[in-house]
C-alpha positions in Angstrom: 71.2 106.4 69.8 73.8 107.6 67.3 77.1 105.9 66.7 79.0 108.9 68.1 76.9 108.8 71.4 77.3 105.0 71.7 81.1 105.3 71.2 81.3 108.1 73.8 79.4 106.0 76.4 81.6 103.1 75.7 84.8 105.1 76.2 83.5 106.7 79.4 83.1 103.3 81.0 86.9 103.5 81.5 87.7 105.9 84.2 91.0 106.8 82.6 89.5 107.6 79.2 86.6 109.4 80.9 89.1 111.7 82.7 90.9 112.4 79.4 87.7 113.3 77.6 86.7 115.7 80.4 90.1 117.5 80.9 90.4 121.1 79.9 93.0 123.8 80.1 96.5 123.2 81.5 96.0 119.5 82.2 95.0 118.8 78.6 97.9 120.8 77.1 100.4 119.2 79.5 99.2 115.7 78.5 98.9 116.3 74.8 102.4 117.8 74.4 104.1 115.1 76.6 104.9 112.8 73.6 107.2 115.5 72.3 109.4 114.8 75.3 108.5 111.1 75.6 109.3 110.0 72.0 113.0 111.3 71.9 113.7 110.2 75.5 112.4 106.7 74.7 114.6 106.4 71.7 117.9 107.2 73.4 117.4 106.2 77.0 118.0 102.4 76.7 121.4 103.0 75.2 122.8 105.9 77.4 125.1 103.7 79.4 126.3 101.9 76.3 127.0 105.2 74.6 129.1 106.4 77.6 130.9 103.0 77.5 131.6 103.4 73.8 133.1 106.8 74.3 135.6 105.4 76.8 133.9 105.8 80.2 134.5 103.1 82.9 131.7 101.7 85.0 133.0 103.8 87.9 132.9 107.0 85.8 129.4 106.1 84.7 128.5 105.7 88.4 130.1 109.1 89.2 128.1 110.7 86.4 124.9 109.2 87.8 125.7 110.4 91.3 126.4 113.9 90.0 123.1 113.8 88.2 121.3 112.8 91.4 123.0 115.4 93.5 122.1 118.0 90.8 118.5 116.9 91.0 118.6 117.2 94.8 119.9 120.7 94.7 117.4 121.7 92.0 114.5 120.1 94.0 115.5 122.1 97.1 115.0 125.4 95.4 112.5 124.2 92.8 109.5 125.2 94.8 110.9 128.7 95.5 111.6 129.2 91.7 108.2 128.0 90.9 106.5 130.5 93.2 108.8 133.3 92.2 108.6 132.9 88.4 105.2 131.2 88.2 104.5 127.6 87.2 104.3 128.5 83.4 107.5 130.5 83.1 109.5 128.2 85.3 108.6 125.3 83.1 109.8 127.1 80.0 113.1 128.3 81.5 114.1 125.0 83.1 113.0 122.8 80.3 115.5 124.7 78.1 118.3 124.5 80.7 117.6 120.9 81.7 116.8 119.3 78.4 117.7 121.4 75.3 121.2 122.3 76.3 122.2 118.8 77.7 121.0 117.3 74.4 123.5 119.4 72.6 126.3 118.4 75.1 125.4 114.7 74.7 125.4 115.0 70.9 128.9 116.5 70.8 130.3 114.5 73.8 133.9 113.4 73.6 134.5 112.0 77.1 133.8 112.0 80.8 133.8 115.8 81.3 131.0 116.3 78.7 128.7 113.8 80.4 129.5 115.3 83.8 128.5 118.8 82.6 125.4 117.5 80.9 124.4 115.5 84.0 124.7 118.6 86.2 122.4 120.6 83.9 120.0 117.7 83.2 119.4 117.4 87.0 117.7 120.8 86.8 114.6 119.0 85.4 113.5 118.5 89.0 112.6 122.2 89.1 110.5 121.6 86.0 109.0 118.5 87.6 107.6 120.7 90.4 106.4 123.5 88.1 105.0 121.3 85.3 103.2 119.0 87.8 101.6 121.9 89.5 100.7 123.5 86.2 99.0 120.2 85.2 97.1 119.4 88.5 96.7 122.5 90.6 93.5 123.6 89.0 92.3 120.1 88.1 89.7 118.1 90.2 91.5 116.6 93.2 89.5 113.4 93.0 90.9 112.6 89.6 94.6 112.9 90.5 95.3 109.1 90.1 93.9 109.2 86.6 95.7 112.4 85.7 99.1 111.0 86.8 98.4 107.8 85.0 97.5 109.7 81.8 100.7 111.7 82.1 102.7 108.5 82.1 100.6 107.0 79.3 101.4 110.1 77.2 105.1 109.3 77.5 104.6 105.6 77.0 103.0 106.1 73.6 106.5 106.8 72.5 107.3 103.1 73.0 105.9 102.4 69.6 108.9 104.1 67.9 111.6 102.2 69.9 112.3 99.7 67.1 113.6 102.6 65.1 116.7 102.7 67.3 117.4 99.1 66.6 117.1 99.7 62.9 119.4 102.6 63.0 122.1 100.7 65.0 121.9 97.9 62.5 122.8 100.3 59.7 125.1 102.8 61.6 127.4 102.7 64.6 126.1 103.1 68.1 127.8 106.4 68.5 126.6 108.0 65.3 123.1 106.7 66.0 123.0 108.3 69.5 124.4 111.6 68.2 121.5 111.8 65.7 119.0 110.9 68.3 120.2 113.6 70.6 119.9 116.2 67.8 116.3 115.1 67.2 115.7 115.3 71.0 116.9 118.9 71.1 114.5 119.9 68.4 111.5 118.0 69.8 112.0 119.0 73.4 112.6 122.7 72.6 109.5 122.8 70.5 107.5 121.3 73.4 108.8 123.9 75.8 107.7 126.8 73.7 104.3 125.3 72.7 103.4 124.6 76.3 104.4 128.2 77.3 102.2 129.6 74.6 99.1 127.4 75.3 99.1 127.1 79.1 97.8 129.7 81.6 99.2 130.4 85.0 97.3 128.5 87.7 95.1 130.4 90.3 97.4 129.6 93.2 100.4 130.5 91.0 98.9 133.9 90.3 98.4 134.5 94.0 102.0 133.5 94.7 103.3 135.9 92.0 101.3 138.7 93.5 102.6 138.0 97.0 106.2 138.0 95.8 106.0 140.8 93.3 108.6 143.5 93.9 110.2 141.6 96.8 113.8 140.3 96.9 114.3 136.8 95.4 115.2 135.3 98.8 111.7 136.2 100.0 110.5 133.1 98.3 112.7 131.0 100.6 111.4 132.6 103.8 109.9 130.1 106.1 111.7 127.1 104.4 112.9 125.8 107.8 109.3 125.7 109.1 108.2 123.9 105.9 110.9 121.3 106.5 109.7 120.8 110.2 106.2 120.4 109.0 107.3 117.7 106.6 109.2 115.7 109.1 106.3 115.9 111.6 104.0 114.3 109.0 104.7 110.6 109.6 102.6 109.4 106.6 104.3 111.8 104.3 107.8 110.7 105.4 106.9 107.0 105.0 105.6 107.8 101.5 108.8 109.6 100.7 110.7 106.6 101.9 108.9 104.3 99.5 109.4 106.8 96.6 113.2 107.0 97.5 113.5 103.2 97.3 111.6 103.0 93.9 113.7 106.0 92.5 116.9 104.2 93.4 115.7 100.9 91.9 114.6 102.7 88.7 117.9 104.5 88.4 119.8 101.3 88.8 117.7 99.5 86.2 118.1 102.3 83.7 121.9 102.6 84.0 123.3 99.2 85.1 120.7 96.7 83.8 121.9 97.4 80.1 125.5 96.6 81.2 124.4 93.4 82.8 122.2 92.1 79.9 124.8 92.9 77.2 127.7 91.7 79.3 127.3 88.4 81.3 123.9 87.6 79.9 125.0 88.0 76.3 122.2 90.1 74.8 123.1 92.2 71.7 123.0 96.0 71.9 120.4 96.1 69.1 118.0 94.1 71.3 117.9 96.8 74.1 115.5 99.1 72.3 113.2 96.2 71.6 113.1 95.2 75.3 112.5 98.9 76.1 109.6 98.9 73.6 108.1 95.8 75.3 108.4 97.5 78.7 106.6 100.6 77.4 103.9 98.6 75.7 103.2 96.6 78.8 103.1 99.7 81.0 100.7 101.3 78.5 98.4 98.3 78.5 98.6 98.2 82.3 97.7 101.8 82.7 94.7 101.5 80.3 93.4 98.3 82.0 94.4 98.8 85.6 94.9 102.5 86.4 91.2 103.3 86.3 90.7 100.7 89.0 93.4 102.2 91.3 92.4 104.6 94.1 94.6 106.5 96.5 92.4 105.5 99.4 93.0 101.8 98.6 96.7 101.9 98.0 98.1 99.2 100.3 97.4 95.9 98.4 98.3 97.0 94.9 101.5 98.8 96.1 102.6 95.7 98.1 102.0 93.5 95.1 104.1 95.9 92.9 107.0 96.1 95.4 107.1 92.3 95.8 107.4 92.1 92.0 110.3 94.5 91.9 112.1 92.6 94.7 111.6 89.2 93.1 112.8 90.6 89.7 116.0 91.9 91.4 116.6 88.6 93.0 116.1 86.8 89.6 118.6 89.1 87.8 121.1 88.6 90.6 121.4 84.9 89.9 120.2 84.6 86.3 122.7 82.5 84.2 123.5 83.2 80.6 121.7 80.2 79.2 118.4 81.5 80.8 118.6 85.0 79.4 115.1 84.4 77.8 113.8 85.1 81.3 114.5 88.7 80.7 111.3 89.0 78.8 109.0 88.0 81.7 111.2 90.1 83.9 110.7 93.2 81.7 106.9 92.5 81.8 107.0 92.3 85.6 108.9 95.5 86.0 106.5 97.3 83.7 103.5 96.0 85.6 105.0 97.1 89.0 105.8 100.6 87.8 102.4 101.1 86.2 100.9 100.5 89.7 103.4 102.4 91.8 103.9 105.6 89.8 100.2 106.9 89.9 99.6 105.7 93.4 102.7 107.1 95.2 102.4 110.3 93.2 98.8 110.8 94.3 99.6 109.9 97.9 102.4 112.5 98.0 100.2 115.2 96.4 97.3 114.6 98.9 99.6 114.6 101.9 101.4 117.9 101.1 100.4 121.1 102.9 98.2 122.8 100.2 99.3 126.3 101.2 103.0 125.4 100.7 102.5 122.8 97.9 105.3 124.1 95.6 108.0 124.4 98.2 107.0 121.2 100.0 106.9 119.2 96.8 110.4 120.5 95.9 111.8 119.8 99.3 110.2 116.3 99.3 112.0 115.5 96.1 115.3 116.9 97.5 114.9 114.6 100.5 114.3 111.6 98.2 117.3 112.4 96.0 119.6 113.0 99.0 118.9 109.5 100.0 119.3 108.0 96.6 122.3 110.0 95.3 125.0 107.7 96.7 123.7 104.6 95.0 125.1 105.7 91.6 128.7 105.5 92.8 128.0 102.5 95.0 126.5 100.5 92.1 129.3 101.7 89.8 131.9 100.1 92.3 129.8 97.0 92.7 129.5 96.6 88.9 133.3 96.6 88.6 133.4 93.3 90.6 130.3 91.8 88.9 127.7 93.3 86.6 124.9 91.6 88.6 125.7 93.0 92.0 123.7 96.3 91.6 120.6 94.0 91.5 121.4 92.9 95.1 121.0 96.6 96.1 117.7 96.7 94.3 116.5 93.6 96.2 117.4 95.2 99.5 115.7 98.5 98.6 112.5 96.7 97.5 112.4 94.9 100.9 112.9 98.2 102.7 110.1 99.8 100.7 107.8 97.0 101.8 108.6 97.7 105.5 107.8 101.4 104.9 104.5 100.5 103.2 103.5 98.2 106.1 104.0 101.1 108.6 102.3 103.6 106.3 99.1 101.4 106.2 99.0 101.6 110.0 99.3 105.4 110.2 97.3 106.5 107.1 93.6 105.6 107.1 91.6 105.5 103.9 89.1 108.0 105.4 91.9 110.6 105.6 92.7 110.3 101.9 89.0 110.5 100.9 88.6 113.7 102.9 91.7 115.2 101.2 90.5 114.2 97.7 87.1 115.8 98.3 88.5 119.2 99.4 88.4 121.6 96.4 91.7 123.4 95.5 90.1 126.8 96.0 89.5 126.0 99.7 93.3 126.1 100.2 94.1 129.3 98.4 
């Protein structure tokens, strides 16, 4: 046996790598181009709240910006499915990538105060339209039994960017925080805009997307919204889907809190330097990357309960630790970052796959958008709530995370009683063409 064949057989023993080697068409292009979004976002994300603080925003204003961002996401998700059906998965992804990422990057780069960040947040929230269109572009024509691996690969593609995080620390050491962030946002504009146009050129409209375009061709725009009320009713009648959305809502709120208020906690009461934040972010990305490569190929949507319960317990325990962690024990942030990364690497592919399998296949685009809108409606108030709590003490938002983690565990317990593994196996085996 040749070296090439031996290497191929070795790689294919890992389900995740085997999926990557077999992928063709849209799924491959979506995954290969993802680092063009992941690299710039990884560079600036750990310091966003510190950047706003440096430009004079209070913790309450930061919370209001976060709430506006979540409300914008909710509104975008509500019509995201209709836009995706009306314009097609491919064209929608291009248009809303430019609106949600390219333009906000310019606003952040030139930002002078609260109004700039508010305007950028309202535009940036439109990425929820792209999330629907991009996800369907990636998975709609892909094998349904490989959804967990595809979602894991999508996250891995973004996590590869974790290797460049130390660059931010080096830049801050030589330049000010504000000038560094302005430069990173310029780089982000170029990289994300390039990704949007490349994906549009390389990808093809999905088979279901083509069918929707033909159905809506020549009809008024509002035709795409027809029947939305019935879609919502169908969603609310699906107990398993609603419990899954409850879990997703809790995790979204926890992630949002960690991204926006965790940096203020660790650089404030816990005494960590700003230049250390990108290094901690790199550690988180590297652990998530390793976890995806080692664990994700073992995860299956029809055996979701135990791994999701373990991950949610980790997030809840981490929130409790951060709530009471004293300054002289700030070294515990390192195992905390590792625990968060491990938990998210389990939760993201599993709950994403559960959601996709539970959606009505004939109304997948609209139902996915409306599902996101529901989650964001629930999580939107937490930005302002955590902003107010952070004014009293920087650790109080962690108490909210602890409560949300406990609530997600309750939802998961009820989900395991209503959703049998056999149902998920049946859904995963149904080819996409059967639903068209």
